[in-house]
C-alpha positions in Angstrom: 21.7 50.1 140.1 21.2 48.3 136.8 20.1 44.7 136.8 20.6 44.5 133.0 23.4 42.4 131.5 26.3 44.4 130.1 26.0 45.5 126.5 27.9 43.2 124.2 30.8 44.8 122.3 29.3 43.9 118.9 25.9 45.3 119.9 27.5 48.5 121.2 29.6 48.9 118.0 26.6 48.1 115.8 24.4 50.6 117.6 27.0 53.4 117.4 27.5 52.8 113.7 23.8 52.7 113.1 23.1 55.9 115.1 26.0 57.7 113.4 24.9 56.7 109.9 21.4 58.2 110.5 23.0 61.3 112.0 25.0 61.7 108.8 21.9 61.7 106.6 20.1 64.1 108.9 23.0 66.6 108.6 23.4 66.1 104.9 19.8 67.2 104.4 20.4 70.2 106.7 23.6 71.4 105.1 22.5 70.9 101.5 20.6 74.2 102.0 23.8 76.1 102.8 25.9 74.4 100.1 23.5 75.2 97.3 22.3 78.6 98.5 24.5 80.4 95.9 22.5 78.6 93.2 18.9 78.5 94.4 18.7 82.0 96.1 17.8 83.7 92.8 14.9 81.3 92.4 13.2 82.0 95.7 13.8 85.8 96.0 13.3 88.8 93.7 16.1 89.9 91.5 18.9 91.8 93.3 22.7 91.8 93.8 24.3 88.6 95.1 24.9 89.9 98.6 21.2 90.8 98.9 20.0 87.4 97.7 22.5 85.6 100.0 21.3 87.8 102.9 17.7 86.6 102.2 18.7 82.9 102.0 20.8 83.4 105.2 17.8 84.9 106.9 15.7 81.8 106.0 18.6 79.6 107.2 18.4 81.4 110.5 14.6 81.0 110.7 15.2 77.3 110.6 17.1 77.6 113.8 14.1 79.2 115.5 12.4 75.8 115.4 15.4 74.0 116.8 14.5 74.9 120.5 11.0 73.8 119.9 12.2 70.5 118.3 14.6 70.1 121.2 11.9 70.5 123.7 9.3 68.3 122.1 11.6 65.5 120.9 13.9 65.8 123.9 10.8 64.9 126.1 9.9 62.2 123.6 13.3 60.6 123.7 13.4 60.7 127.5 9.9 59.2 127.8 9.6 56.9 124.8 13.2 56.0 124.1 16.3 57.4 122.4 15.7 55.4 119.2 12.1 56.5 119.0 13.3 60.2 119.0 15.8 59.4 116.3 13.2 57.8 114.1 10.8 60.7 114.4 13.4 63.3 113.6 14.5 61.8 110.3 10.8 61.6 109.2 10.5 65.4 109.5 13.8 66.0 107.7 12.6 63.9 104.8 9.4 65.9 104.4 11.3 69.2 104.5 13.8 68.2 101.8 10.9 67.1 99.5 9.2 70.5 99.9 12.3 72.4 98.9 13.0 70.1 96.0 9.5 70.4 94.6 8.8 74.1 95.2 8.6 76.3 92.0 10.5 79.5 91.8 9.5 83.1 92.7 8.8 83.9 89.0 6.2 81.1 88.9 4.3 81.4 92.2 5.5 84.7 93.7 5.7 85.0 97.4 4.5 81.5 97.9 8.0 80.3 96.9 9.9 81.9 99.8 6.9 81.1 102.1 7.2 77.3 101.3 11.0 77.6 101.7 10.4 78.9 105.2 7.9 76.2 106.0 10.4 73.5 104.9 13.2 75.0 106.9 11.0 75.2 110.0 10.3 71.5 109.6 13.9 70.7 109.2 14.7 72.9 112.2 12.2 70.9 114.3 13.9 67.8 113.1 17.5 68.9 113.8 16.5 70.3 117.2 15.5 66.9 118.3 18.2 65.0 116.4 21.1 66.6 118.2 19.9 65.8 121.7 18.8 62.3 120.8 21.9 61.4 118.9 24.3 63.0 121.4 22.6 61.2 124.3 22.4 57.9 122.4 26.0 57.8 121.4 27.3 58.9 124.8 25.2 56.3 126.6 26.2 53.5 124.2 29.9 54.3 124.2 31.1 52.9 127.5 33.0 54.8 130.2 36.6 54.3 129.0 36.0 55.3 125.3 33.1 57.7 125.7 35.0 60.7 124.3 36.2 58.7 121.3 32.9 57.2 120.3 30.7 60.2 121.1 33.0 62.2 118.8 31.3 60.4 115.9 28.4 62.7 116.5 30.4 65.5 115.0 32.2 63.1 112.6 28.8 62.3 111.0 27.7 65.9 111.3 30.8 67.0 109.3 30.4 64.0 107.0 26.9 65.2 106.2 28.2 68.7 105.4 31.1 67.2 103.4 28.7 64.9 101.5 26.6 68.0 100.6 29.7 69.7 99.3 30.8 66.6 97.4 27.4 66.4 95.7 27.8 70.1 94.8 31.3 69.4 93.3 30.0 66.5 91.2 27.1 68.6 89.9 29.4 71.5 89.2 31.6 69.3 87.1 28.9 67.3 85.3 26.2 70.0 84.6 26.5 73.2 82.7 26.4 76.2 84.9 23.0 77.3 83.4 21.5 73.8 84.1 22.8 73.7 87.7 21.3 77.2 88.3 18.1 76.3 86.6 17.2 72.9 88.0 20.3 71.0 89.1 20.3 72.4 92.6 17.1 70.5 93.2 18.8 67.1 92.9 20.5 67.0 96.3 17.2 67.7 98.1 15.6 64.6 96.4 18.7 62.5 97.2 18.5 63.6 100.9 14.8 62.7 101.1 15.5 59.3 99.6 18.3 58.6 102.1 16.1 59.7 104.9 13.7 56.9 104.1 16.5 54.4 104.3 17.6 55.8 107.7 14.0 55.6 109.0 14.1 51.8 108.6 17.7 51.6 109.9 16.8 53.4 113.1 13.8 51.2 113.8 16.3 48.3 114.3 18.6 50.0 116.8 19.1 48.7 120.3 17.9 50.9 123.2 20.4 52.2 125.8 20.7 50.8 129.3 20.5 54.3 130.7 17.0 54.7 129.3 15.9 51.2 130.4 17.1 51.9 133.9 15.6 55.4 134.1 12.2 54.1 132.8 12.0 51.8 135.9 12.1 54.8 138.2 8.6 56.3 137.8 9.3 59.0 140.5 11.4 61.0 138.0 10.0 62.4 134.8 11.5 64.6 132.1 10.0 68.0 131.6 10.8 71.7 131.2 9.9 72.6 134.8 12.0 69.7 136.1 14.9 70.9 133.9 14.9 74.6 135.0 14.2 74.0 138.7 16.2 70.9 139.4 19.1 71.5 136.9 19.4 75.3 136.4 23.2 75.3 136.7 23.7 72.6 134.2 21.2 74.2 131.8 22.9 77.5 131.9 26.3 75.8 131.6 25.3 74.1 128.3 24.1 77.4 126.9 27.2 79.3 127.8 29.7 76.6 126.8 27.9 76.2 123.4 27.7 79.9 122.5 31.3 80.5 121.5 31.8 77.0 120.1 28.7 76.9 117.8 29.4 80.4 116.5 33.0 79.5 115.7 32.0 76.3 114.0 29.4 78.0 111.8 31.8 80.9 111.1 34.7 78.6 110.2 32.8 76.1 108.1 29.3 77.0 106.9 29.9 80.7 106.3 33.5 80.2 105.1 32.4 78.9 101.7 30.5 82.2 101.0 33.2 84.3 102.6 35.8 82.9 100.1 33.5 83.8 97.2 32.0 87.0 98.4 35.0 88.6 100.1 38.2 86.8 99.1 37.1 86.7 95.5 37.5 82.9 94.8 35.3 81.3 92.3 32.4 79.2 93.5 34.1 76.0 92.4 37.4 76.9 94.1 35.7 77.8 97.3 33.7 74.5 97.3 36.9 72.5 96.7 38.8 74.3 99.5 35.9 73.8 101.9 35.6 70.1 101.0 39.4 69.4 101.5 39.6 71.2 104.9 36.4 69.7 106.2 37.6 66.2 105.3 40.7 66.7 107.4 38.6 68.3 110.1 36.4 65.2 110.1 39.3 62.8 110.5 40.8 64.5 113.6 37.5 64.5 115.6 38.0 60.9 117.0 41.7 61.6 117.7 40.7 64.6 119.9 37.8 62.7 121.4 40.1 59.8 122.3 42.6 62.3 123.8 39.8 63.6 126.1 39.5 60.0 127.5 43.1 60.2 128.5 43.5 63.8 129.7 40.0 65.0 130.4 37.5 67.2 128.5 38.4 70.5 130.1 41.9 70.9 128.6 40.6 70.6 125.1 37.9 73.1 125.6 40.3 75.6 127.2 42.7 75.1 124.2 39.9 76.0 121.8 39.0 79.0 123.8 42.5 80.4 124.1 43.4 79.8 120.4 40.0 81.1 119.2 40.4 84.4 121.1 44.0 84.9 119.8 43.7 83.8 116.2 40.1 84.4 114.9 40.7 88.0 113.8 44.1 87.3 112.2 42.8 84.3 110.2 39.7 86.2 108.8 41.6 89.4 108.1 44.3 87.6 106.2 41.8 85.6 104.2 40.2 88.9 103.1 43.2 89.7 100.9 44.8 86.3 100.0 44.4 85.0 96.4 46.5 81.9 96.8 44.4 78.7 97.2 47.1 77.0 99.3 47.4 79.9 101.7 43.6 80.1 102.0 43.3 76.4 102.6 45.9 76.5 105.4 44.2 79.4 107.1 40.8 77.7 107.0 42.4 74.4 108.3 44.0 76.3 111.2 40.6 77.7 112.1 39.0 74.2 112.0 41.8 72.8 114.1 41.1 75.4 116.7 37.4 74.6 117.0 38.1 70.9 117.2 38.7 71.4 120.9 34.9 72.1 121.1 33.4 70.0 118.4 35.0 66.7 119.2 33.7 66.5 122.8 30.8 68.9 123.1 28.2 66.1 122.9 29.7 64.0 125.6 30.3 67.0 127.9 26.6 67.9 127.8 25.4 64.3 128.2 27.7 63.8 131.2 26.1 66.8 133.0 22.5 65.3 133.3 20.9 62.2 134.9 19.4 59.7 132.5 15.7 60.6 133.1 16.2 64.1 131.7 19.4 63.7 129.7 18.0 64.1 126.1 16.0 67.2 127.0 18.9 68.6 129.1 21.3 68.2 126.2 19.0 69.3 123.5 17.1 72.3 124.7 19.8 74.7 126.1 22.1 73.7 123.2 19.3 74.5 120.7 18.7 77.9 122.3 22.3 78.8 122.2 22.7 77.4 118.7 19.7 79.4 117.5 21.0 82.6 119.0 24.6 82.3 117.8 25.1 79.5 115.3 22.0 80.0 113.2 22.5 83.7 113.0 26.2 83.6 112.1 25.8 84.0 108.3 23.2 86.7 108.7 25.2 88.7 111.2 28.4 88.3 109.0 26.5 89.5 105.9 25.0 92.4 107.8 28.4 93.6 108.9 29.6 93.3 105.3 26.6 95.1 103.8 27.2 98.0 106.3 30.8 98.3 105.2 32.5 96.9 108.4 33.1 93.3 107.8 35.8 93.2 110.5 33.1 93.7 113.1 32.1 90.0 112.6 35.6 88.9 113.4 35.5 90.7 116.7 32.0 89.4 117.4 33.2 85.8 117.0 36.3 86.5 119.1 34.3 88.0 122.0 31.8 85.1 122.1 34.6 82.5 122.2 36.1 84.5 125.1 32.7 84.3 126.9 32.7 80.5 126.5 36.4 80.3 127.6 35.5 81.9 130.9 33.0 79.0 131.4 35.6 76.4 130.4 38.1 77.7 133.0 35.7 77.4 135.9 33.5 74.4 135.1 34.3 70.9 136.4 35.8 68.2 134.1 32.8 66.0 133.3 35.0 63.0 132.5 35.8 62.8 136.2 32.2 63.5 137.5 30.0 62.0 134.8 26.3 61.5 135.5 26.3 58.6 133.0 26.4 55.7 135.4 25.8 52.5 133.5 28.7 50.6 131.8 
């Protein structure tokens, strides 16, 4: 039982805002790569058609995910043993370094294969960072939120994740409207990587001033329990498998509906890069706003109904949405279809962080949230673009729609039979 004084409301709110702001910058740096891939892909890879170059850039995007389980393991342990805010501070340092490398690396024409090699190294560093960031931030926000509003406040983990993505697109739109196309393709794409590195430095100092959570303080006093991989897989195998399975369909749907959607609108639907970016920005902005509403709803009715709603709607409507988008040329119709897809996945995104945090005891929570999530995210989220483009290059793009549908169905089976974590939370302090 905790002997600590309850966390003051102002301290709680300040910590949530501080943790969320840092999370925004981390994800901005991560998503800038996806937002600007259409422009920098020709610089890092030999000449070829647009689909081939995008396939190469998507492969490197997927490679970044390979390091996410490693980052989740290393920094999940670090956050469980040294503190949540220590893990958050370390992750943003690695992200800053990765952004600088991408921004400074010359093109393939100048340094040959060293260019894509450095791009891979940078994405590995950023993958290491994001692997640790998710577990630390999801754990921190869930522990800081308080029992009655845990769904609402922890939803800001995805609000800031989406905000980072949205900010990356906003920077893209600004550069598209202020620079000549030739300049944006030649050197303008480097600007957001420098911006991201600078913001990461600011976040480093911000995170050093965060308050530590009561959960970590209480767990630290019990020296009989230590975080570790063996502890995770032998003492919490069910929870570990549960996180992987409930993540698989959700993360694949999120990356298909948001990250890949920008390229799908250009490469398949035939929209211009500018129009696709604008559609993506508008729909993501609305998507961001509804996350706290769904998170707050989960505090009233439970987490399970929202996840089941996502699973059912995802299975029923993923194929119709993508197949209709293939042929539509009307921006309004396309925007409504993309928005429908994002509304569907809100049942997962708004509460996935708190659901995972509520499954594990404090001494192993950061690792338990981070590692199985990162494994599933690497296998399904990180490969989403690559798999989609492979299907397209082989002449059966519809295969990707069925793939997403089936994986959502797998996660739906898990949602139907798992317990509602809001009623059996392992987060005990408040």
